C-alpha positions as CSV (number, residue, x, y, z in Angstrom):
1,M,82.3,101.9,117.3
2,S,79.0,100.2,118.4
3,P,79.1,98.1,121.5
4,L,77.8,95.1,119.9
5,T,80.8,95.5,117.0
6,T,83.2,96.2,120.0
7,T,82.0,92.8,121.9
8,I,82.4,90.8,118.6
9,I,85.8,92.1,118.1
10,L,87.3,91.8,121.7
11,S,85.6,88.1,121.8
12,S,87.5,87.3,118.6
13,L,90.6,88.6,119.8
14,A,90.4,86.5,123.2
15,T,89.0,83.5,121.1
16,G,92.0,83.5,118.6
17,T,94.7,83.4,121.3
18,I,92.9,80.9,123.4
19,I,92.5,78.6,120.3
20,T,96.3,79.0,119.6
21,A,97.3,78.3,123.1
22,S,95.1,75.1,123.5
23,S,95.7,73.6,120.1
24,H,97.9,70.5,119.1
25,H,97.5,70.8,115.3
26,W,99.5,73.4,113.2
27,M,96.4,74.4,111.2
28,L,94.3,75.1,114.5
29,A,97.3,77.3,116.0
30,W,97.5,79.2,112.6
31,I,93.8,80.0,112.4
32,G,94.0,81.2,116.1
33,L,96.8,83.7,115.2
34,E,94.8,84.8,112.1
35,M,91.8,85.4,114.1
36,N,93.9,87.3,116.6
37,T,95.4,89.5,113.8
38,L,92.1,90.3,111.8
39,A,90.5,91.3,115.2
40,I,93.0,93.7,116.3
41,I,93.2,95.6,112.9
42,P,89.8,97.4,113.3
43,I,90.8,98.2,116.8
44,I,94.2,100.0,115.6
45,A,92.6,101.7,112.6
46,K,89.0,102.9,114.3
47,Q,90.5,106.4,115.2
48,H,89.9,107.3,111.3
49,H,93.6,109.1,111.3
50,P,96.1,108.8,109.0
51,R,98.7,107.5,111.7
52,A,96.3,105.0,112.8
53,T,95.6,103.7,109.2
54,E,99.6,103.5,108.6
55,A,99.8,101.6,112.0
56,A,97.0,99.1,111.0
57,T,98.7,98.5,107.5
58,K,101.9,97.9,108.9
59,Y,100.6,95.7,111.7
60,F,98.9,93.5,109.1
61,L,101.5,93.2,106.8
62,T,104.0,92.0,109.3
63,Q,101.7,89.7,110.8
64,A,100.4,88.2,107.7
65,A,104.0,87.6,106.5
66,A,104.8,85.8,109.8
67,S,101.5,83.8,109.6
68,A,102.5,82.8,106.1
69,L,105.9,81.6,107.3
70,I,104.3,79.8,110.2
71,L,102.1,77.9,107.8
72,F,104.9,77.4,105.2
73,S,107.3,76.0,107.9
74,S,104.5,73.6,109.5
75,S,103.6,72.6,105.8
76,L,107.3,71.7,105.2
77,N,107.7,69.9,108.4
78,A,104.3,67.9,107.6
79,W,105.6,67.0,104.1
80,K,109.0,65.7,105.6
81,T,107.7,63.8,108.6
82,G,104.2,63.3,107.8
83,T,102.9,65.0,111.1
84,W,101.2,68.2,111.9
85,D,101.8,68.0,115.7
86,I,103.0,71.2,117.1
87,T,105.5,69.3,119.4
88,Q,107.0,67.2,116.5
89,M,108.7,70.0,114.7
90,T,111.8,68.0,113.8
91,N,112.7,69.1,110.5
92,Q,115.7,71.7,110.6
93,A,114.7,74.1,107.8
94,A,111.1,74.2,109.3
95,N,112.5,75.0,112.6
96,T,114.7,77.8,111.4
97,L,111.7,79.4,109.3
98,L,109.5,79.0,112.5
99,T,112.0,80.7,114.6
100,S,112.1,83.6,112.4
101,A,108.2,83.7,112.0
102,L,107.7,83.7,115.9
103,A,110.4,86.4,116.2
104,M,108.5,88.7,113.7
105,K,105.2,87.8,115.3
106,L,106.8,89.2,118.8
107,G,109.0,92.0,117.3
108,L,112.3,90.5,118.3
109,V,115.6,92.2,116.8
110,P,116.0,92.2,113.7
111,M,112.3,91.8,112.9
112,H,111.5,94.7,115.4
113,F,110.8,97.9,113.2
114,W,107.0,97.5,113.1
115,L,106.5,97.5,116.8
116,P,107.4,101.1,117.9
117,E,105.7,102.5,114.7
118,V,102.6,100.4,115.5
119,L,102.3,101.6,119.0
120,Q,103.0,105.2,118.2
121,G,99.9,105.1,115.6
122,S,97.6,103.6,117.9
123,T,95.7,104.9,121.1
124,M,97.2,104.0,124.7
125,K,94.5,101.3,125.2
126,T,95.1,99.8,121.8
127,A,99.0,100.0,122.5
128,L,98.5,98.3,125.8
129,I,96.5,95.3,124.2
130,I,99.3,94.8,121.4
131,S,102.2,95.1,124.1
132,T,100.4,92.4,126.3
133,W,97.7,90.3,125.0
134,Q,99.0,90.0,121.5
135,K,102.4,88.5,123.0
136,L,100.6,85.6,124.5
137,A,99.8,83.5,121.4
138,P,103.4,83.6,119.9
139,M,105.0,83.0,123.4
140,T,102.8,79.9,123.9
141,L,104.2,78.5,120.7
142,I,107.6,79.3,121.6
143,Y,106.9,77.3,125.0
144,L,105.5,74.4,122.9
145,T,108.3,74.1,120.4
146,M,111.2,74.9,122.4
147,N,112.8,71.6,122.2
148,N,112.9,71.9,118.6
149,L,113.6,75.5,117.8
150,S,117.0,76.7,117.0
151,T,118.9,77.5,120.3
152,T,121.8,79.7,118.6
153,I,119.3,81.9,116.6
154,L,117.0,82.4,119.7
155,L,120.2,83.5,121.9
156,L,121.4,85.6,119.2
157,M,118.0,87.4,118.8
158,G,117.6,87.5,122.4
159,T,121.0,89.3,123.0
160,L,120.5,91.7,120.2
161,S,116.8,92.7,121.4
162,A,118.2,93.2,125.0
163,T,120.8,95.5,123.7
164,L,119.1,97.3,120.9
165,G,116.1,97.7,123.0
166,G,117.9,99.7,125.6
167,W,119.9,101.7,122.9
168,A,117.1,102.9,120.6
169,G,115.1,103.8,123.6
170,L,117.4,106.3,124.7
171,N,116.6,108.9,121.9
172,Q,112.6,108.7,122.4
173,T,110.4,111.4,123.9
174,Q,107.1,109.6,123.3
175,A,105.9,107.2,126.1
176,R,104.4,104.6,123.8
177,K,107.8,104.3,121.7
178,I,109.7,103.9,125.1
179,L,107.5,101.2,126.1
180,A,107.6,99.6,122.7
181,Y,111.4,99.4,123.1
182,S,111.0,98.2,126.7
183,S,108.9,95.6,125.3
184,I,111.5,94.5,122.8
185,T,114.0,94.4,125.6
186,H,111.9,92.2,128.0
187,L,110.9,89.8,125.0
188,G,114.6,89.4,124.4
189,W,115.3,88.3,128.1
190,M,112.4,86.0,127.7
191,V,113.7,84.2,124.6
192,M,117.1,83.9,126.0
193,V,116.1,81.8,129.0
194,A,113.5,79.9,127.0
195,T,116.3,77.9,125.6
196,T,117.1,76.4,128.8
197,L,114.3,76.8,131.2
198,T,110.6,77.5,130.1
199,N,109.1,77.8,133.7
200,I,111.3,80.9,134.2
201,M,110.3,82.5,130.9
202,T,106.5,81.9,131.9
203,L,107.6,83.6,135.2
204,T,109.2,86.6,133.3
205,L,106.2,87.0,130.9
206,T,103.6,87.0,133.9
207,M,105.9,89.7,135.6
208,Y,106.3,91.6,131.9
209,L,102.4,91.6,131.6
210,F,101.8,93.1,135.2
211,M,104.5,95.6,134.8
212,T,103.4,96.9,131.5
213,T,99.7,96.7,132.3
214,S,100.5,98.9,135.2
215,M,102.6,101.5,133.5
216,F,100.1,101.8,130.5
217,S,97.1,102.1,133.1
218,T,99.2,105.0,134.9
219,L,99.8,106.9,131.7
220,I,96.1,106.5,130.5
221,L,95.0,107.8,134.1
222,S,97.3,110.9,133.8
223,K,96.6,111.3,130.1
224,S,100.6,111.3,129.5
225,K,101.8,110.5,125.8
226,T,105.2,112.2,126.0
227,I,107.9,112.6,128.6
228,Q,107.0,116.3,128.9
229,D,103.4,115.4,130.0
230,T,104.5,113.5,132.8
231,T,105.9,116.5,134.5
232,T,102.3,117.7,135.3
233,S,100.9,114.1,136.5
234,W,101.6,115.2,140.2
235,T,98.9,117.6,140.0
236,T,96.3,115.0,138.9
237,S,97.2,112.6,141.8
238,P,100.1,112.5,144.1
239,M,99.7,108.9,144.8
240,L,99.3,108.1,141.1
241,T,102.9,109.9,140.5
242,I,104.3,107.8,143.4
243,M,102.9,104.4,141.8
244,T,104.3,105.6,138.2
245,A,107.8,106.2,139.8
246,L,107.7,102.8,141.6
247,T,106.4,100.9,138.3
248,L,109.1,102.6,136.2
249,L,111.9,101.5,138.6
250,S,110.4,97.9,138.7
251,L,110.4,97.9,135.0
252,G,114.0,98.9,135.1
253,G,114.8,95.9,137.5
254,L,115.9,97.8,140.6
255,P,116.4,95.1,143.4
256,P,113.5,95.8,146.2
257,L,110.8,95.7,143.3
258,S,109.4,92.9,141.5
259,G,111.0,93.5,138.0
260,F,114.4,92.4,139.9
261,L,112.9,88.8,140.2
262,P,113.0,87.7,136.7
263,K,116.4,89.6,135.7
264,W,118.0,87.9,138.6
265,L,116.8,84.2,137.9
266,I,117.7,84.7,134.2
267,L,121.3,85.9,135.0
268,E,121.7,83.0,137.4
269,E,120.4,80.4,134.8
270,L,122.5,81.7,132.1
271,I,125.7,81.7,134.2
272,T,124.6,78.1,135.3
273,Q,124.5,77.0,131.7
274,S,128.0,78.5,131.1
275,L,126.8,81.4,129.0
276,T,128.6,84.2,131.2
277,P,129.5,86.3,128.2
278,L,125.9,86.6,127.2
279,A,124.8,87.3,130.6
280,I,127.4,90.1,131.3
281,I,126.2,91.6,127.8
282,I,122.6,91.7,128.7
283,A,123.2,92.9,132.2
284,I,125.2,95.9,130.9
285,S,122.4,96.5,128.3
286,T,119.9,96.9,131.3
287,L,121.7,100.1,132.3
288,L,120.7,101.4,129.0
289,S,117.0,100.7,129.7
290,L,117.4,101.8,133.2
291,F,118.7,105.3,132.0
292,F,115.3,106.1,130.2
293,Y,113.2,104.6,133.0
294,L,115.2,106.9,135.4
295,R,114.7,109.8,133.2
296,L,110.9,109.2,133.2
297,T,110.9,108.8,136.9
298,Y,113.0,112.2,137.2
299,T,110.3,113.9,135.2
300,T,107.5,112.5,136.8
301,T,108.4,112.9,140.4
302,L,111.3,115.6,140.7
303,T,110.2,118.1,138.0
304,A,107.8,120.8,138.7
305,S,106.4,122.3,135.4
306,P,105.4,125.9,135.2
307,N,102.2,126.1,136.9
308,T,99.5,128.7,138.5
309,A,97.7,128.6,141.9
310,Q,94.9,126.5,140.2
311,T,96.8,123.9,138.9
312,K,98.1,122.8,142.4
313,H,94.6,121.7,143.4
314,K,93.8,119.8,140.2
315,W,94.2,116.4,142.2
316,R,91.2,117.3,144.3
317,F,88.9,116.4,141.3
318,K,88.1,112.9,140.9
319,P,89.6,111.3,137.9
320,H,86.8,109.9,135.4
321,A,88.8,106.9,134.2
322,S,88.4,103.4,136.1
323,S,91.5,102.4,138.1
324,L,90.4,98.9,138.6
325,I,93.2,97.7,136.4
326,L,95.7,99.7,137.9
327,S,94.7,98.8,141.6
328,S,94.8,95.0,140.7
329,T,98.3,95.0,138.8
330,I,100.4,97.4,141.0
331,P,100.7,95.1,144.1
332,M,102.3,92.4,141.8
333,T,104.4,95.0,140.1
334,I,106.1,96.4,143.2
335,M,105.8,93.6,145.9
336,T,106.3,90.3,144.4
337,L,110.1,90.1,145.5
338,P,109.6,88.9,149.1
339,I,107.6,86.0,148.0
340,T,110.2,84.7,145.6
341,P,110.8,81.4,147.6
342,L,107.0,80.5,147.4
343,I,107.2,81.1,143.6
344,L,110.1,79.2,143.0
345,N,108.8,76.2,145.0
């Protein structure tokens, strides 16, 4: 892909999200989502490989269906109430349709089937974009319409996503699929807390973006695509191996690390709102996710694959890839917990 084409596509990707995030009219929000979808399709399909073409087709069909539902729900609301304002979604049927459409956009259970398949068919960098940047526009719409969306449906989808994301991830050996199910789990936590406190949802989304970006960056630097590949990452860079392990433990939500912060606040809020059974279910489901994070941590740091005398010195050679993104996101991924009082105030 030529530099000019890449620039145009990435600019469209960014512009689409910004238009959706800053719009008050449903048509503008829909246009932003369409720009976003159409810009990511060539990025997914640029490998000219059957898996990439399949992933691009699945992504396009799913997102097109979700966009059509958003347009239909906003038109229905405008027909009943006479307004196209995003914050004035007062029609019950339109709200239910919109909740389903946004869940499909994000990849929440039961509309999650496309996400692991699309990530597996994409490159690591494309998977990073789909897991992070592509979540911003739908999450913004959830933030804006939260007062009107169906709370029951969101709580149900959130609980199912948190549970099934951990359960389905247990059986995976591909790093991209593991991170896809990790994404589904985190999004489940986000939509659950969105029903009561949107500021905690924003904090959780921010932490998720930092942690996922760090994880993908470490996998890109170490050229790891499966669990087996991570066993040789220590020969590339011992420091990178330590950072990978800490990022994985942070994704799992272990207390000294940043990933514990959003889980702690969400559980506290759910218990405050008398949703203790749901809090218990998602807390237990986190143990499932923690299992496959710990398995990756084990293979990365504690497993020595068969090697020769030369491979022990592989880490002395300078890696070609830029580590700027990794070095800027790792501190937030690991060391945010001590400044929790400042964030909450």
